[in-house]
C-alpha positions in Angstrom: -100.1 28.3 -109.8 -103.6 29.2 -110.2 -104.6 32.9 -108.5 -108.0 33.7 -107.5 -109.9 35.4 -109.5 -110.0 39.2 -107.9 -113.2 41.0 -107.4 -114.1 43.3 -109.7 -115.9 47.0 -108.6 -119.8 47.0 -108.5 -120.2 50.1 -109.3 -122.7 50.3 -112.1 -124.0 54.2 -113.5 -125.9 55.1 -116.0 -124.5 57.7 -118.7 -123.6 61.0 -117.5 -125.8 63.7 -119.4 -123.0 65.4 -121.7 -122.5 61.5 -122.6 -119.5 60.8 -121.4 -119.2 56.5 -120.9 -117.9 55.8 -116.9 -115.4 53.7 -116.1 -117.0 50.3 -114.7 -115.4 46.9 -113.3 -114.7 45.1 -116.9 -117.2 42.1 -116.1 -120.0 44.9 -114.9 -122.7 46.1 -117.1 -121.4 48.2 -118.9 -123.8 51.9 -118.2 -124.3 52.7 -122.1 -128.0 50.2 -121.3 -126.4 48.1 -124.6 -126.3 44.0 -122.3 -122.9 43.1 -123.4 -119.9 42.9 -120.2 -118.2 46.6 -119.8 -115.1 45.4 -121.1 -116.8 43.4 -124.9 -118.9 47.0 -125.3 -117.5 50.5 -124.7 -114.0 49.3 -122.2 -113.0 47.5 -125.5 -112.2 51.3 -126.8 -111.2 52.6 -123.5 -108.8 49.7 -122.3 -106.7 51.2 -126.0 -107.2 55.0 -126.4 -104.7 57.0 -124.9 -102.0 55.2 -123.3 -100.5 51.8 -125.2 -99.2 49.3 -123.1 -96.1 50.0 -120.4 -95.0 46.0 -119.7 -93.0 47.2 -116.9 -95.3 49.8 -114.5 -93.8 49.5 -111.2 -90.4 49.6 -112.6 -88.1 52.2 -110.8 -90.3 52.1 -107.2 -88.9 50.3 -104.4 -89.2 47.1 -104.5 -90.5 46.8 -107.9 -90.8 42.7 -107.8 -92.4 42.9 -104.9 -94.9 45.5 -106.3 -95.6 43.2 -108.3 -96.1 39.7 -106.2 -98.7 42.0 -104.3 -101.1 42.5 -108.3 -100.8 39.5 -108.9 -100.4 36.6 -106.1 -101.0 38.2 -102.4 -104.2 37.7 -101.3 -104.1 39.8 -98.3 -101.3 42.5 -97.8 -100.4 46.1 -97.1 -97.3 48.6 -96.9 -97.4 51.8 -96.1 -96.4 54.6 -98.4 -94.7 57.7 -98.4 -95.2 60.6 -100.3 -92.2 62.6 -102.3 -93.9 65.8 -101.0 -95.1 64.9 -97.6 -98.6 63.7 -96.2 -101.5 66.9 -97.2 -103.2 68.4 -93.8 -105.9 65.6 -92.3 -104.1 62.2 -94.4 -102.3 60.8 -90.8 -101.4 57.4 -93.7 -101.8 56.5 -97.1 -101.2 52.0 -96.9 -101.0 50.6 -100.1 -103.7 46.9 -99.8 -103.7 44.3 -102.1 -107.3 44.8 -102.8 -110.3 47.1 -100.1 -113.5 46.2 -99.6 -116.5 45.4 -102.7 -113.5 46.1 -104.9 -113.2 49.9 -104.3 -109.9 51.3 -105.7 -109.2 53.0 -103.1 -110.7 54.5 -99.7 -110.8 57.1 -97.8 -111.2 56.3 -93.9 -113.2 58.0 -91.4 -110.1 59.7 -89.7 -108.8 60.6 -93.2 -106.2 57.8 -93.6 -105.7 56.4 -97.5 -106.1 53.1 -98.2 -105.3 52.4 -102.4 -106.1 49.2 -103.2 -103.8 47.5 -106.0 -105.7 44.3 -107.4 -108.2 46.4 -109.3 -109.2 46.8 -112.7 -107.7 49.9 -114.4 -108.7 51.8 -117.2 -105.6 52.5 -119.7 -102.5 50.3 -120.0 -100.2 52.3 -117.8 -101.1 51.0 -114.4 -99.1 52.9 -112.5 -100.5 56.0 -113.8 -104.3 55.0 -113.4 -102.9 53.3 -109.5 -101.2 56.8 -109.4 -104.6 59.2 -110.7 -106.7 57.5 -108.2 -104.2 58.0 -104.9 -105.0 61.7 -106.2 -108.2 61.4 -106.3 -108.0 59.8 -102.7 -105.8 62.7 -101.0 -108.8 64.5 -102.0 -112.0 62.6 -101.0 -114.5 62.7 -98.7 -113.3 61.0 -94.6 -115.6 58.1 -94.1 -115.9 57.8 -99.1 -114.8 55.1 -100.8 -113.3 56.4 -104.5 -115.2 54.9 -107.9 -113.3 54.2 -110.9 -112.4 56.4 -112.9 -109.6 57.4 -116.1 -106.7 58.7 -115.9 -105.3 61.3 -118.4 -102.6 60.3 -120.3 -100.3 63.2 -119.6 -101.0 63.0 -115.7 -98.8 61.3 -112.8 -97.5 58.3 -112.2 -96.5 56.6 -109.3 -92.7 57.2 -109.2 -93.9 60.5 -109.9 -96.1 60.9 -105.9 -94.1 58.8 -103.9 -90.5 58.7 -102.2 -87.6 56.8 -103.9 -85.5 56.5 -101.2 -88.6 55.1 -98.0 -88.3 51.1 -97.6 -91.5 49.3 -99.4 -92.4 46.7 -96.6 -94.6 44.1 -97.8 -97.2 43.1 -94.5 -99.4 39.4 -95.5 -101.9 39.5 -93.4 -103.9 36.3 -93.2 -107.0 38.0 -93.2 -108.9 41.2 -94.7 -108.9 42.7 -91.1 -107.3 45.4 -92.0 -110.0 46.3 -93.9 -111.6 47.5 -90.7 -110.8 49.6 -87.9 -112.1 47.6 -85.2 -112.9 43.8 -86.5 -113.8 42.7 -83.0 -116.9 45.5 -83.0 -118.0 45.0 -86.3 -121.5 44.7 -87.3 -122.5 41.7 -88.0 -122.5 42.2 -91.4 -119.1 43.8 -92.4 -118.0 40.3 -90.2 -120.0 38.2 -92.4 -118.2 39.5 -95.5 -114.3 39.5 -93.7 -115.8 35.7 -93.0 -116.4 35.1 -97.0 -113.0 36.6 -97.9 -111.2 34.8 -95.5 -112.6 31.6 -96.6 -111.6 32.6 -100.0 -108.0 34.0 -99.2 -105.2 31.3 -99.7 -102.2 30.9 -96.3 -99.6 33.0 -98.2 -96.6 34.0 -96.2 -93.7 35.8 -97.4 -89.6 34.7 -97.3 -87.4 36.2 -94.5 -84.3 35.8 -95.9 -84.4 37.1 -99.6 -86.8 39.5 -101.5 -90.2 38.7 -103.3 -90.2 35.4 -103.1 -93.7 34.0 -101.3 -94.7 30.8 -100.0 -98.5 29.1 -100.1 -100.2 26.5 -98.7 -103.2 25.3 -101.2 -105.1 21.7 -100.6 -102.6 19.5 -102.7 -99.3 20.5 -102.8 -97.6 24.2 -101.4 -96.1 26.5 -103.7 -92.9 29.0 -104.0 -93.5 31.3 -106.2 -90.4 33.9 -106.6 -90.7 37.1 -108.3 -87.2 38.1 -109.9 -86.2 41.3 -111.5 -83.3 39.7 -113.4 -83.2 40.5 -117.5 -85.5 37.0 -118.7 -83.4 36.3 -120.8 -79.9 35.9 -119.0 -82.1 34.0 -115.9 -84.0 31.4 -117.9 -79.9 30.2 -118.9 -79.2 30.7 -115.3 -82.4 28.5 -114.1 -81.5 25.5 -117.2 -78.4 25.3 -115.8 -78.6 24.6 -112.6 -81.7 22.2 -113.8 -79.4 20.2 -115.2 -76.7 20.1 -112.9 -79.5 19.4 -109.8 -79.4 22.3 -108.5 -82.6 23.8 -109.2 -84.7 22.5 -106.9 -84.9 23.5 -103.5 -84.7 20.5 -101.1 -86.0 16.9 -101.1 -89.8 16.4 -103.0 -89.1 20.1 -104.6 -89.5 21.1 -108.5 -88.4 23.6 -110.7 -92.3 22.7 -112.3 -91.4 26.4 -114.6 -92.7 30.2 -114.3 -94.8 32.8 -115.6 -94.6 36.8 -116.4 -96.6 39.2 -114.5 -96.0 43.1 -116.1 -92.5 42.8 -117.1 -90.9 40.1 -114.2 -90.4 36.6 -114.0 -91.5 34.2 -111.7 -90.4 30.7 -111.3 -92.5 28.7 -109.4 -91.8 25.6 -107.2 -93.5 22.5 -105.9 -93.9 22.1 -102.4 -94.6 18.7 -100.2 -97.6 19.9 -98.0 -95.8 19.3 -95.2 -92.7 22.1 -96.2 -93.7 25.8 -94.6 -92.5 29.3 -95.3 -90.4 28.3 -92.3 -88.1 25.3 -93.7 -88.6 27.3 -97.7 -85.7 29.9 -96.1 -82.9 28.8 -95.9 -82.7 26.0 -99.1 -83.7 29.7 -100.7 -80.9 31.6 -99.2 -78.3 28.6 -101.0 -80.1 28.4 -104.4 -80.1 32.7 -104.6 -76.6 32.7 -104.1 -76.4 28.7 -107.1 -78.0 31.7 -109.0 -75.7 34.3 -108.0 -73.2 32.2 -109.8 -74.8 30.6 -113.1 -75.8 33.9 -114.0 -72.4 35.4 -114.4 -72.0 32.4 -116.7 -71.2 33.8 -120.6 -70.6 30.5 -122.1 -72.9 29.2 -124.3 -75.7 26.7 -123.3 -74.6 23.1 -123.7 -77.8 20.7 -125.6 -78.6 19.6 -122.1 -78.7 23.1 -120.5 -81.0 24.2 -124.3 -82.6 21.3 -123.9 -83.7 22.2 -120.6 -84.7 25.6 -121.0 -86.4 24.6 -123.5 -88.9 23.0 -120.9 -89.0 26.1 -118.7 -90.2 27.7 -122.1 -92.9 25.8 -123.0 -94.6 26.1 -119.8 -94.7 29.4 -119.2 -97.3 31.4 -119.6 -98.0 35.2 -119.4 -100.3 36.8 -116.7 -100.4 40.3 -118.0 
């Protein structure tokens, strides 16, 4: 269930002439020169200024559950984004990426294409607004340049204002970070070494095709299925407890529902899987479980004593990532 630590932004610029403190990575030295990390110095005030925490920043976007999965679970993935007003002149495409080289918030390629990084620290409590601000700055950036971290205006647009709500959101999971460069086979020795390090740290992950926002991953001791669900949390936990007591909460022999966590307002049940169980082996059991879950969600009778105990066990192991 553990996820890898995200890379932090590398910018460490001195204070601006007007005394404003730039936004840098949370663990970087604060630009004010105090010697403390940014998150323990000026970042503390910045994180609480202007905007309150938005519990479900991706609510209303197509593929909300996959947005959460790419933000919290998936090492390497991309999604082609469609803007409401179309692409500006000179921008052939806009692509969401889980992470970019040097943890850049965004990158404007030499050909004008935009890559928007999802797994970066942001400056306010509204991740959607911060990402929208980065996207707009990337669209204006000079080709061939990365986009630095910034702070979105409290009344600035959100992703929901910029992205076409009718466009599909279809993640492509990669087993490495070759999408960082346009011609990986011709990359310099330095870039190739960086890619090798990033690829070595990535947990092998695949997205199931038969159900939404369910991601298989391989770890040294066991495999897991982590399934982001948009059902209301209380009803979902009740339904999982009913299935657990009925002996219908597993995904086959040797699998076990071990708990769940919250991420960006959604609940993510997690199953342990045998090391021999690959992503394709989980497809049919996951589809069957989805049908059983739908039936359990439709029930409104009070939980039995045994089901309440099972629910308590699930909630006692629940953690929140954001």
